TORKEDO-58124 format. One line per 2 residues: number of its first residue (from 0); their letters; for each residue z, x, y of N, C-alpha, C. Coordinates in nm, 4 decimals. Layout:
% residues N
NUM) a) Z/X/Y/Z/X/Y/Z/X/Y; ...
//
This chain:
% residues 235
0) mt) -3.1639/-1.0558/-3.8680/-3.0311/-1.0741/-3.8352/-2.9741/-1.0292/-3.6993; -2.9123/-1.1255/-3.6064/-2.8588/-1.0893/-3.4824/-2.7294/-1.0276/-3.5184
2) ay) -2.7313/-0.8676/-3.4406/-2.6699/-0.8371/-3.4212/-2.5542/-0.8190/-3.3048; -2.4241/-0.8204/-3.2691/-2.3451/-0.8421/-3.1517/-2.2503/-0.7037/-3.1435
4) vl) -2.2061/-0.7181/-3.0002/-2.1324/-0.6511/-2.9134/-2.0183/-0.7124/-2.8770; -1.9337/-0.6594/-2.8915/-1.8254/-0.7074/-2.7576/-1.8215/-0.6789/-2.6176
6) gk) -1.7983/-0.7628/-2.5228/-1.7873/-0.7292/-2.4236/-1.6877/-0.5949/-2.3509; -1.6152/-0.5776/-2.4125/-1.5204/-0.4887/-2.4153/-1.5919/-0.3542/-2.4290
8) dv) -1.6877/-0.3465/-2.4945/-1.7637/-0.2171/-2.5582/-1.8592/-0.1863/-2.4506; -1.9338/-0.3008/-2.4066/-2.0179/-0.2936/-2.2830/-1.9940/-0.2309/-2.1817
10) ma) -1.8250/-0.2736/-2.1650/-1.7708/-0.2082/-2.0417/-1.7518/-0.0789/-2.0474; -1.6992/-0.0149/-2.1797/-1.6848/0.1315/-2.2101/-1.7838/0.1962/-2.1943
12) sl) -1.8773/0.1481/-2.2273/-2.0115/0.2121/-2.2285/-2.1228/0.2555/-2.0569; -2.0475/0.1587/-1.9901/-2.0723/0.1038/-1.8510/-1.9668/0.1808/-1.7710
14) ki) -1.8316/0.2087/-1.8095/-1.7667/0.2775/-1.7686/-1.7102/0.1980/-1.6097; -1.7219/0.0515/-1.6497/-1.6714/-0.0364/-1.5407/-1.5442/-0.0908/-1.5721
16) la) -1.4932/-0.1855/-1.4674/-1.3882/-0.2663/-1.5030/-1.4405/-0.3985/-1.5476; -1.3277/-0.5048/-1.5920/-1.3799/-0.6033/-1.6548/-1.4457/-0.7395/-1.5022
18) fe) -1.3814/-0.6999/-1.4136/-1.4237/-0.8148/-1.3061/-1.5825/-0.7639/-1.2879; -1.6155/-0.6197/-1.2850/-1.7270/-0.6101/-1.2283/-1.8516/-0.6182/-1.3993
20) fv) -1.8119/-0.6539/-1.5167/-1.8513/-0.6563/-1.5900/-1.9129/-0.7992/-1.5681; -1.8132/-0.9187/-1.5380/-1.8355/-1.0131/-1.5176/-1.9008/-1.0718/-1.4132
22) rn) -1.9102/-0.9858/-1.3333/-1.9245/-1.0455/-1.1917/-2.1140/-0.9976/-1.1938; -2.1430/-0.8748/-1.2791/-2.2735/-0.8053/-1.2704/-2.3849/-0.8343/-1.3744
24) yv) -2.2917/-0.8745/-1.4828/-2.3919/-0.9027/-1.5954/-2.3644/-1.0674/-1.6539; -2.2466/-1.0994/-1.6782/-2.2332/-1.2510/-1.7523/-2.2820/-1.3591/-1.6549
26) lk) -2.2489/-1.3430/-1.5423/-2.2899/-1.4277/-1.4024/-2.4184/-1.4214/-1.3402; -2.4854/-1.3060/-1.3967/-2.6325/-1.2840/-1.3919/-2.7509/-1.3299/-1.5197
28) gl) -2.6375/-1.3775/-1.6272/-2.7617/-1.3792/-1.7284/-2.7074/-1.3749/-1.8800; -2.6110/-1.2555/-1.8834/-2.6006/-1.2442/-1.9930/-2.4978/-1.3304/-2.0652
30) tp) -2.5229/-1.3819/-2.1832/-2.4334/-1.4768/-2.2451/-2.3445/-1.4672/-2.3178; -2.2161/-1.5004/-2.3284/-2.1385/-1.4910/-2.3799/-2.1466/-1.5784/-2.5223
32) rt) -2.0763/-1.4989/-2.6045/-2.1175/-1.6037/-2.7457/-1.9480/-1.6104/-2.8378; -1.9395/-1.7171/-2.9164/-1.7986/-1.7379/-2.9757/-1.7964/-1.6345/-3.1090
34) ne) -1.6949/-1.6685/-3.1475/-1.7021/-1.6072/-3.3124/-1.7870/-1.6363/-3.3699; -1.8236/-1.7617/-3.3656/-1.9076/-1.8356/-3.4636/-2.0774/-1.7987/-3.4644
36) gn) -2.0986/-1.6953/-3.2942/-2.2239/-1.6806/-3.2761/-2.2873/-1.7748/-3.1782; -2.2172/-1.9005/-3.1303/-2.2593/-1.9886/-3.0777/-2.2296/-1.9747/-2.9071
38) py) -2.3194/-2.0155/-2.8155/-2.3035/-1.9963/-2.6912/-2.1711/-2.0172/-2.6480; -2.1070/-1.9719/-2.5387/-1.9982/-2.0110/-2.5115/-1.9770/-2.0623/-2.3635
40) pp) -2.0196/-2.1930/-2.3268/-2.0398/-2.2049/-2.1420/-1.9296/-2.2306/-2.0775; -1.8977/-2.2154/-1.9442/-1.8411/-2.2071/-1.8510/-1.7205/-2.3251/-1.9114
42) aq) -1.7633/-2.4538/-1.9323/-1.6687/-2.5768/-1.9817/-1.5807/-2.5569/-2.0586; -1.6193/-2.4649/-2.1746/-1.5595/-2.4375/-2.3107/-1.4196/-2.3514/-2.2642
44) vv) -1.4441/-2.2771/-2.1491/-1.3383/-2.1865/-2.1312/-1.2405/-2.2300/-2.0593; -1.2836/-2.3520/-1.9828/-1.1664/-2.4580/-1.8895/-1.1224/-2.5386/-2.0033
46) yd) -1.1906/-2.5771/-2.0622/-1.1552/-2.6525/-2.1984/-1.0398/-2.5798/-2.2340; -1.0640/-2.4607/-2.3224/-0.9414/-2.3874/-2.4222/-0.8419/-2.3734/-2.3049
48) fi) -0.8443/-2.3290/-2.2102/-0.7321/-2.2792/-2.1239/-0.6947/-2.4284/-2.1046; -0.7068/-2.5644/-2.0933/-0.6498/-2.6670/-2.0703/-0.5839/-2.7092/-2.1870
50) ar) -0.6491/-2.6588/-2.2786/-0.5314/-2.6718/-2.4062/-0.4526/-2.5829/-2.4664; -0.4394/-2.4828/-2.4095/-0.3127/-2.4086/-2.4172/-0.2218/-2.4499/-2.2826
52) le) -0.2423/-2.4968/-2.2130/-0.1334/-2.5754/-2.1189/-0.0774/-2.6726/-2.1788; -0.1775/-2.7501/-2.2462/-0.1488/-2.9126/-2.2969/-0.0413/-2.8460/-2.4272
54) re) -0.0735/-2.7232/-2.5165/0.0193/-2.7193/-2.5841/0.1676/-2.6766/-2.5319; 0.1523/-2.5886/-2.4476/0.3016/-2.5555/-2.3707/0.3362/-2.7333/-2.3014
56) la) 0.2575/-2.7928/-2.2654/0.3500/-2.9213/-2.2227/0.4124/-3.0138/-2.3344; 0.3529/-2.9792/-2.4521/0.4353/-3.0355/-2.5754/0.5283/-3.0053/-2.5989
58) nr) 0.5493/-2.8488/-2.5973/0.6974/-2.7699/-2.6544/0.7993/-2.8096/-2.5005; 0.7320/-2.7903/-2.3950/0.8269/-2.8607/-2.2977/0.8732/-3.0083/-2.3282
60) de) 0.8009/-3.0982/-2.3850/0.8133/-3.2086/-2.3912/0.9549/-3.2287/-2.4977; 0.9034/-3.1529/-2.6093/1.0022/-3.1429/-2.6972/1.1865/-3.0332/-2.6510
62) qa) 1.1652/-2.9786/-2.5776/1.2448/-2.9268/-2.4901/1.3472/-3.0559/-2.4145; 1.2778/-3.1235/-2.3727/1.3067/-3.2648/-2.2714/1.4196/-3.3330/-2.3717
64) wn) 1.3574/-3.3410/-2.4880/1.4466/-3.4341/-2.5599/1.5867/-3.4085/-2.6231; 1.5890/-3.2653/-2.5957/1.7329/-3.1885/-2.6614/1.8283/-3.1923/-2.5269
66) lt) 1.7657/-3.2812/-2.4328/1.8632/-3.2548/-2.2644/1.9179/-3.4304/-2.2564; 2.0217/-3.4736/-2.2105/2.0488/-3.5936/-2.1565/2.0705/-3.5497/-1.9919
68) gl) 2.0685/-3.6940/-1.9509/2.1082/-3.7298/-1.8276/2.0425/-3.6508/-1.7043; 2.1366/-3.6266/-1.6327/2.0627/-3.5448/-1.5052/2.0034/-3.4308/-1.5568
70) kr) 2.0574/-3.3291/-1.6353/2.0127/-3.2504/-1.6645/1.8589/-3.2783/-1.7412; 1.8527/-3.3800/-1.7934/1.6945/-3.3853/-1.8527/1.6425/-3.4320/-1.7239
72) ee) 1.6060/-3.4764/-1.6320/1.5666/-3.5697/-1.5131/1.5177/-3.4573/-1.4431; 1.6182/-3.3129/-1.4188/1.5949/-3.1681/-1.3554/1.4899/-3.1166/-1.4482
74) yv) 1.4658/-3.1512/-1.5749/1.3985/-3.0449/-1.6400/1.2613/-3.1496/-1.6162; 1.2511/-3.2620/-1.6282/1.1183/-3.3025/-1.6785/1.0656/-3.2870/-1.4969
76) as) 1.1633/-3.3003/-1.4097/1.0843/-3.2572/-1.2475/1.0495/-3.1589/-1.2208; 1.1209/-3.0667/-1.2812/1.0743/-2.9149/-1.2856/0.9780/-2.8748/-1.3424
78) qi) 0.9825/-2.8661/-1.4752/0.9187/-2.7990/-1.5798/0.8022/-2.8658/-1.6601; 0.7862/-3.0118/-1.6481/0.7080/-3.1290/-1.6920/0.6046/-3.1883/-1.6147
80) ep) 0.6555/-3.1914/-1.5188/0.5739/-3.2966/-1.4002/0.4764/-3.2048/-1.3607; 0.5375/-3.0960/-1.2873/0.4245/-2.9831/-1.2267/0.3378/-2.9474/-1.3240
82) lq) 0.3599/-2.9370/-1.4499/0.2320/-2.8919/-1.5393/0.1578/-3.0003/-1.5740; 0.2388/-3.1346/-1.5331/0.1281/-3.2625/-1.5942/0.0544/-3.2402/-1.4789
84) dr) 0.0839/-3.2406/-1.3671/-0.0333/-3.2409/-1.2255/-0.1204/-3.1173/-1.2182; -0.0982/-2.9862/-1.2685/-0.1911/-2.9067/-1.2958/-0.2971/-2.9425/-1.4093
86) iq) -0.2621/-2.9748/-1.5135/-0.3672/-3.0084/-1.6442/-0.4540/-3.1383/-1.5867; -0.4183/-3.2429/-1.5062/-0.4788/-3.3316/-1.4840/-0.5837/-3.2488/-1.3297
88) ny) -0.5454/-3.1570/-1.2669/-0.6174/-3.1080/-1.1626/-0.7634/-3.0160/-1.2264; -0.7141/-2.9495/-1.3603/-0.7607/-2.8700/-1.4047/-0.9152/-2.9690/-1.4971
90) rs) -0.8226/-3.0502/-1.5112/-0.9596/-3.1666/-1.6007/-1.0686/-3.2054/-1.4930; -1.0319/-3.2105/-1.3677/-1.0805/-3.2784/-1.2909/-1.2101/-3.1687/-1.2364
92) yl) -1.1437/-3.0507/-1.2248/-1.2176/-2.9002/-1.2187/-1.3526/-2.8980/-1.2929; -1.2948/-2.9238/-1.4331/-1.3642/-2.9448/-1.5760/-1.4955/-3.0345/-1.5500
94) dc) -1.4755/-3.1353/-1.4934/-1.5683/-3.2373/-1.4830/-1.6723/-3.2089/-1.3969; -1.6173/-3.0924/-1.2598/-1.7079/-3.0394/-1.1332/-1.8113/-2.9688/-1.2794
96) iq) -1.7756/-2.8671/-1.3599/-1.8724/-2.7725/-1.3946/-1.8931/-2.8095/-1.5601; -1.9176/-2.8972/-1.5537/-1.9501/-2.9697/-1.7141/-2.0738/-2.9279/-1.7758
98) dy) -2.2032/-2.8950/-1.7038/-2.3286/-2.8284/-1.7226/-2.3649/-2.7430/-1.6342; -2.2479/-2.6574/-1.5951/-2.3256/-2.5410/-1.5504/-2.3187/-2.4102/-1.6537
100) aw) -2.4458/-2.3799/-1.6057/-2.5144/-2.2365/-1.7143/-2.4092/-2.1148/-1.6285; -2.4140/-2.0166/-1.7059/-2.3198/-1.8690/-1.6107/-2.4037/-1.8487/-1.4797
102) se) -2.5404/-1.8538/-1.4870/-2.5857/-1.8115/-1.4006/-2.5663/-1.8914/-1.2682; -2.5061/-2.0227/-1.2845/-2.5120/-2.1286/-1.1683/-2.3735/-2.1257/-1.1307
104) fg) -2.2326/-2.0152/-1.2043/-2.1110/-2.0846/-1.1965/-2.0459/-1.9132/-1.0776; -1.9767/-1.9336/-1.0662/-1.8741/-1.8288/-0.9906/-1.7172/-1.8274/-1.0391
106) lp) -1.6175/-1.7471/-1.0596/-1.5147/-1.7311/-1.0688/-1.4209/-1.8304/-0.9970; -1.3393/-1.9108/-1.0418/-1.2778/-1.9863/-0.9562/-1.1710/-1.9096/-0.8639
108) hd) -1.1064/-1.9834/-0.7473/-1.0121/-1.9224/-0.6859/-0.8992/-1.9151/-0.7241; -0.8612/-1.9953/-0.7972/-0.7168/-2.0028/-0.8805/-0.7061/-1.8815/-0.9838
110) ye) -0.5711/-1.8401/-0.9719/-0.5601/-1.6955/-1.0130/-0.5771/-1.6714/-1.1759; -0.4522/-1.7642/-1.2094/-0.4359/-1.7829/-1.3622/-0.6244/-1.8260/-1.4170
112) la) -0.6544/-1.9292/-1.3782/-0.7798/-1.9616/-1.4637/-0.8556/-1.8561/-1.4604; -0.8836/-1.7909/-1.3331/-0.9750/-1.6952/-1.3381/-0.9353/-1.5970/-1.4181
114) as) -0.8477/-1.5352/-1.4393/-0.7928/-1.4136/-1.5313/-0.7993/-1.4618/-1.6593; -0.7901/-1.6068/-1.7202/-0.8563/-1.6795/-1.8594/-0.9956/-1.6353/-1.8646
116) fi) -1.0832/-1.6615/-1.7867/-1.2020/-1.6504/-1.7540/-1.2478/-1.4869/-1.7979; -1.2179/-1.4377/-1.7097/-1.2181/-1.2807/-1.7120/-1.1851/-1.2531/-1.8775
118) et) -1.0886/-1.2903/-1.9288/-1.0108/-1.2284/-2.0639/-1.1009/-1.2755/-2.1867; -1.1506/-1.3808/-2.1401/-1.2166/-1.4564/-2.2519/-1.3415/-1.3753/-2.2266
120) lv) -1.4573/-1.3641/-2.1175/-1.5736/-1.3011/-2.1549/-1.5567/-1.1619/-2.1938; -1.4567/-1.0612/-2.1746/-1.4583/-0.9199/-2.2350/-1.4181/-0.9582/-2.3423
122) ns) -1.3445/-0.9914/-2.4284/-1.3684/-1.0531/-2.5477/-1.4487/-1.0919/-2.6283; -1.5361/-1.1710/-2.5846/-1.6723/-1.2590/-2.6042/-1.7376/-1.2079/-2.6980
124) hy) -1.8411/-1.2064/-2.7837/-1.9656/-1.1400/-2.8236/-2.0969/-1.1721/-2.7484; -2.1932/-1.0689/-2.7614/-2.3121/-1.0767/-2.7318/-2.3988/-1.0237/-2.7705
126) ak) -2.5219/-1.0745/-2.8256/-2.6364/-1.0395/-2.8602/-2.6745/-0.9068/-2.8375; -2.6889/-0.8033/-2.8969/-2.7045/-0.6588/-2.8515/-2.8711/-0.6710/-2.8227
128) ee) -2.9263/-0.7332/-2.8577/-3.1140/-0.7188/-2.8068/-3.0848/-0.7815/-2.6550; -2.9851/-0.8764/-2.6311/-2.9974/-0.9179/-2.4776/-2.9342/-0.8172/-2.4028
130) va) -2.8184/-0.7374/-2.4696/-2.7321/-0.6348/-2.4185/-2.8607/-0.5765/-2.3044; -2.9138/-0.4800/-2.4469/-3.0478/-0.4101/-2.4012/-3.1337/-0.4205/-2.3032
132) rf) -3.1615/-0.5313/-2.2636/-3.2124/-0.5655/-2.1314/-3.1424/-0.5346/-1.9928; -3.0373/-0.5212/-2.0058/-2.9624/-0.4967/-1.9132/-2.8944/-0.3363/-1.9194
134) lp) -2.9191/-0.2522/-2.0256/-2.8557/-0.1319/-2.0051/-2.9532/-0.0594/-2.0571; -2.9524/0.1020/-1.9727/-3.0601/0.1827/-2.0146/-3.0260/0.2441/-2.1446
136) wp) -2.9394/0.2536/-2.2274/-2.8719/0.3058/-2.3245/-2.8366/0.2318/-2.4596; -2.8294/0.2675/-2.5569/-2.7627/0.1529/-2.6514/-2.5722/0.1838/-2.6548
138) vk) -2.5181/0.0343/-2.6459/-2.4131/0.0265/-2.6597/-2.3328/0.0802/-2.8323; -2.2212/0.1725/-2.8096/-2.1501/0.1839/-2.9198/-2.0507/0.1095/-2.9259
140) ss) -2.0548/0.0451/-3.0563/-1.9334/-0.0578/-3.0553/-1.8204/0.0138/-3.1490; -1.6917/-0.0294/-3.0899/-1.5646/-0.0092/-3.1643/-1.5570/-0.0045/-3.2962
142) aa) -1.6110/-0.1250/-3.3343/-1.5440/-0.1721/-3.4878/-1.7019/-0.2018/-3.5365; -1.7226/-0.2345/-3.6759/-1.7901/-0.2084/-3.7438/-1.9245/-0.2958/-3.7309
144) pq) -2.0294/-0.2632/-3.7249/-2.1443/-0.3786/-3.6426/-2.1715/-0.5148/-3.7209; -2.1915/-0.5733/-3.6445/-2.2263/-0.7318/-3.6703/-2.3675/-0.7639/-3.6872
146) ns) -2.3887/-0.7743/-3.8035/-2.5420/-0.8169/-3.8426/-2.5498/-0.9498/-3.8364; -2.4266/-1.0623/-3.8310/-2.4369/-1.1959/-3.8731/-2.3268/-1.2461/-3.7627
148) pi) -2.3310/-1.3737/-3.7560/-2.2518/-1.4421/-3.6422/-2.0662/-1.4247/-3.7440; -1.9943/-1.4058/-3.6890/-1.8655/-1.3590/-3.7379/-1.8318/-1.5109/-3.7800
150) qs) -1.7444/-1.5100/-3.8820/-1.7313/-1.6946/-3.9489/-1.5357/-1.6028/-3.9103; -1.5261/-1.7178/-3.8642/-1.3313/-1.7595/-3.8282/-1.2688/-1.8529/-3.9141
152) kp) -1.1295/-1.8371/-3.9277/-1.0860/-1.9227/-4.0320/-1.0489/-2.0283/-3.8923; -1.0887/-2.1683/-3.9004/-1.0335/-2.2629/-3.8157/-0.8793/-2.2784/-3.7808
154) sk) -0.8338/-2.3043/-3.6829/-0.6974/-2.3135/-3.7054/-0.6754/-2.4650/-3.7115; -0.5263/-2.4283/-3.7474/-0.4841/-2.5606/-3.7883/-0.3775/-2.6155/-3.7145
156) ls) -0.4432/-2.7587/-3.7277/-0.3714/-2.8522/-3.5773/-0.2130/-2.8475/-3.5806; -0.1190/-2.8566/-3.4910/-0.0155/-2.8798/-3.4700/0.0102/-3.0408/-3.4929
158) hs) 0.1496/-3.1115/-3.5344/0.1762/-3.2456/-3.5184/0.1053/-3.3231/-3.3985; 0.1464/-3.2476/-3.3098/0.0961/-3.3145/-3.1661/-0.0069/-3.3415/-3.1372
160) qk) -0.1120/-3.1853/-3.1756/-0.2500/-3.2112/-3.1582/-0.2767/-3.3075/-3.2639; -0.2376/-3.3377/-3.3758/-0.2965/-3.4452/-3.4433/-0.2670/-3.5896/-3.4162
162) ck) -0.1656/-3.6133/-3.3616/-0.1453/-3.7457/-3.2577/-0.2483/-3.7579/-3.1418; -0.2414/-3.6657/-3.0757/-0.3281/-3.6519/-2.9605/-0.4781/-3.6921/-3.0218
164) vn) -0.5240/-3.6434/-3.1374/-0.6523/-3.6846/-3.1721/-0.6745/-3.8163/-3.1683; -0.5815/-3.8513/-3.2619/-0.5932/-3.9960/-3.3396/-0.5641/-4.0935/-3.1991
166) cr) -0.4853/-4.1011/-3.1191/-0.4106/-4.1801/-3.0097/-0.5965/-4.1861/-2.9431; -0.6523/-4.0384/-2.8914/-0.7701/-4.0640/-2.8194/-0.9136/-4.1213/-2.8988
168) ki) -0.8874/-4.1103/-3.0296/-0.9775/-4.2329/-3.1197/-0.9660/-4.3992/-3.1268; -0.8185/-4.4227/-3.1553/-0.7642/-4.5342/-3.1029/-0.8205/-4.5867/-2.9897
170) ar) -0.7530/-4.5316/-2.8749/-0.7758/-4.5271/-2.7239/-0.9455/-4.5870/-2.6847; -1.0462/-4.4992/-2.7419/-1.1373/-4.5233/-2.7063/-1.2066/-4.6438/-2.7578
172) sl) -1.1950/-4.6865/-2.9030/-1.2230/-4.7713/-2.9626/-1.1796/-4.8923/-2.9099; -1.0332/-4.9403/-2.8523/-0.9885/-5.0290/-2.7921/-1.0769/-5.0350/-2.6894
174) we) -1.0642/-4.9374/-2.5931/-1.1538/-4.9537/-2.4530/-1.2603/-5.0203/-2.4521; -1.3727/-4.9463/-2.5690/-1.4766/-5.0005/-2.6198/-1.5098/-5.1634/-2.6195
176) hd) -1.3780/-5.2485/-2.6692/-1.3756/-5.3627/-2.7043/-1.3004/-5.4176/-2.5605; -1.2431/-5.3677/-2.4984/-1.1825/-5.4157/-2.3742/-1.1688/-5.3420/-2.3033
178) pl) -1.2472/-5.2900/-2.1749/-1.2445/-5.2356/-2.0708/-1.1555/-5.2435/-1.9649; -1.0874/-5.3477/-1.9366/-1.0267/-5.4213/-1.8328/-0.8758/-5.3814/-1.8631
180) lt) -0.8328/-5.3222/-2.0001/-0.6785/-5.2554/-2.0064/-0.6636/-5.1434/-1.9486; -0.5814/-5.1615/-1.8673/-0.5134/-5.0363/-1.7822/-0.4319/-4.9373/-1.8863
182) ik) -0.4107/-4.8254/-1.8457/-0.3751/-4.6987/-1.9022/-0.2185/-4.7782/-1.9675; -0.1459/-4.8179/-1.8714/-0.0185/-4.8531/-1.9234/-0.0148/-4.9509/-1.9778
184) em) -0.0965/-5.0418/-2.0337/-0.1105/-5.1321/-2.1197/-0.1732/-5.0877/-2.2407; -0.2850/-4.9670/-2.2396/-0.3223/-4.9065/-2.3438/-0.1892/-4.8554/-2.4190
186) ik) -0.1066/-4.7541/-2.3745/0.0160/-4.7141/-2.4248/0.0939/-4.7900/-2.5023; 0.1178/-4.9179/-2.4685/0.2099/-5.0042/-2.5288/0.1557/-5.0721/-2.6284
188) kp) 0.0229/-5.0505/-2.6833/-0.0547/-5.1209/-2.8263/0.0159/-5.0436/-2.9287; 0.0433/-5.1773/-3.0228/0.1002/-5.1014/-3.1659/0.0285/-4.9841/-3.2083
190) ei) -0.1040/-5.0114/-3.2006/-0.1661/-4.8635/-3.2696/-0.1517/-4.7472/-3.2445; -0.1173/-4.7995/-3.0951/-0.1090/-4.5991/-3.0026/0.0306/-4.5851/-3.0246
192) ie) 0.1302/-4.6252/-3.0352/0.2596/-4.6516/-3.0619/0.3163/-4.5646/-3.2291; 0.2293/-4.6178/-3.2984/0.2699/-4.6087/-3.4567/0.2013/-4.4469/-3.4303
194) hs) 0.0804/-4.3928/-3.3634/0.0317/-4.2505/-3.3837/0.1209/-4.1509/-3.2971; 0.1702/-4.2085/-3.2303/0.2605/-4.0844/-3.1068/0.3821/-4.0905/-3.1328
196) kk) 0.4171/-4.0733/-3.2303/0.5704/-4.0499/-3.2699/0.5732/-3.8860/-3.3267; 0.6954/-3.8135/-3.3152/0.7067/-3.7021/-3.3424/0.7300/-3.6913/-3.4922
198) ln) 0.7685/-3.5531/-3.5283/0.7897/-3.5766/-3.6717/0.9651/-3.6271/-3.7295; 1.0075/-3.6496/-3.6433/1.1642/-3.7082/-3.6576/1.1348/-3.8414/-3.6288
200) gl) 1.0650/-3.8974/-3.5941/1.0089/-4.0369/-3.5761/1.0557/-4.0930/-3.4331; 1.1157/-3.9983/-3.3551/1.1249/-4.0411/-3.2218/0.9373/-4.0575/-3.1795
202) pf) 0.9450/-4.1366/-3.0353/0.8196/-4.1532/-2.9783/0.8041/-4.0114/-2.8766; 0.6822/-3.9674/-2.8933/0.6177/-3.8654/-2.7832/0.6893/-3.9479/-2.6491
204) se) 0.6612/-3.9093/-2.5320/0.6813/-3.9448/-2.3864/0.5900/-4.0130/-2.3522; 0.5862/-4.1326/-2.2667/0.4842/-4.2116/-2.2213/0.4092/-4.1177/-2.1324
206) sm) 0.4578/-4.0409/-2.0741/0.3643/-3.9280/-1.9281/0.2582/-3.8815/-2.0678; 0.3512/-3.8274/-2.1763/0.2732/-3.7105/-2.2579/0.1608/-3.8089/-2.3489
208) vr) 0.1702/-3.9201/-2.3597/0.0785/-4.0238/-2.4142/-0.0537/-4.0097/-2.2982; -0.0129/-4.0569/-2.2081/-0.0711/-4.0660/-2.0784/-0.2063/-4.0011/-2.0699
210) nw) -0.1435/-3.8737/-2.0320/-0.2080/-3.7252/-2.0438/-0.3185/-3.7455/-2.1433; -0.3017/-3.7959/-2.2998/-0.3701/-3.7321/-2.3849/-0.4966/-3.8518/-2.3775
212) is) -0.4899/-3.9526/-2.3011/-0.6057/-4.0590/-2.3107/-0.6318/-4.1209/-2.1992; -0.5864/-4.0448/-2.0717/-0.6086/-4.1225/-1.9352/-0.7354/-4.1200/-1.9180
214) cl) -0.7922/-3.9832/-1.9429/-0.9484/-3.9480/-1.8920/-1.0258/-4.0276/-1.9859; -1.0063/-4.1331/-2.0768/-1.0857/-4.1843/-2.1269/-1.1102/-4.3218/-2.0941
216) cp) -0.9963/-4.3790/-1.9887/-0.9828/-4.4968/-1.9282/-1.0898/-4.5594/-1.8682; -1.1690/-4.6238/-1.8946/-1.2413/-4.7066/-1.8140/-1.2451/-4.7818/-1.6962
218) nr) -1.1219/-4.8457/-1.6674/-1.0281/-4.9233/-1.5729/-1.0145/-4.8380/-1.4633; -1.0922/-4.8484/-1.3462/-1.0497/-4.7721/-1.2037/-0.9789/-4.8646/-1.1057
220) rp) -0.9347/-4.9453/-1.1307/-0.9088/-5.0808/-1.0305/-0.7922/-5.0066/-0.9372; -0.8214/-5.0702/-0.8255/-0.7091/-4.9983/-0.7269/-0.5434/-4.9944/-0.7754
222) gr) -0.4928/-4.8993/-0.6987/-0.3601/-4.9298/-0.7452/-0.3141/-4.8026/-0.8591; -0.4075/-4.7129/-0.8977/-0.3714/-4.5943/-0.9935/-0.3442/-4.5185/-0.8955
224) ra) -0.2494/-4.4000/-0.9824/-0.1920/-4.2685/-0.8644/-0.3144/-4.1712/-0.8317; -0.3121/-4.1441/-0.7263/-0.4446/-4.0542/-0.6659/-0.4199/-3.9214/-0.7202
226) rk) -0.5277/-3.8355/-0.7537/-0.5034/-3.6962/-0.8289/-0.4713/-3.6245/-0.6770; -0.3880/-3.5329/-0.7355/-0.3725/-3.4412/-0.6695/-0.4856/-3.2831/-0.6287
228) tl) -0.5066/-3.2536/-0.4973/-0.6425/-3.1410/-0.5420/-0.6009/-3.0222/-0.5558; -0.6790/-2.9302/-0.6038/-0.6450/-2.7959/-0.6632/-0.7369/-2.6787/-0.5739
230) ai) -0.6629/-2.5943/-0.5419/-0.7572/-2.4954/-0.4672/-0.8626/-2.4035/-0.5957; -0.9070/-2.5015/-0.6308/-1.0026/-2.4368/-0.7214/-1.1592/-2.4987/-0.6736
232) np) -1.2423/-2.4258/-0.6138/-1.3457/-2.4484/-0.5799/-1.4823/-2.4396/-0.6512; -1.5550/-2.5018/-0.7413/-1.6315/-2.4998/-0.7880/-1.7840/-2.4448/-0.7057
234) p) -1.8508/-2.3612/-0.7508/-1.9603/-2.2954/-0.7282/-2.0688/-2.3981/-0.6559
//
């Protein structure tokens, strides 16, 4: 049975900082693993980071519905649209690193995303057998030793997350039958409308539904809004 150790325990044993641990060990081949013991690739870290931003976007969208008139417009312009743009840019970055291994990867220039990478890697699990190849002495775990992959309770999806999953399934199916549908046309489909309602029965904003399904759209005809670029440089 494989035994595991946390990244922060490796750091403590080496007496090094988090950035040094990532740069000198993870990016040179030490494989981080999830709570279930599965390899944790760079793309998954970005995917989880985007998921957190999408939850924040859903919260802000809920707040916007409590406002009216000019106040709502100002809130959308200052709090929702910039976050939507950020999420879209992070998705573009995710596409770039989708197949990268840690040995091919370099931390992004974006501070918030880089900090998320470091935090995730420090708190990830590493096979003791693999760690032993990097260190001249055994690592002492701060917690009880793990002799098997850690079992974690799956998190429960929120209502907005369930709506997103359902809308993506529907959109994917509809686009398979009619790939010429635009995103705007897809958002107006009765099936999408039915599954994009809040708990109070009101619809999620079109911009929210667009963010859920836009990356699935096969229709790239001219006239679609150009993506902004983010200062994240893939290695």
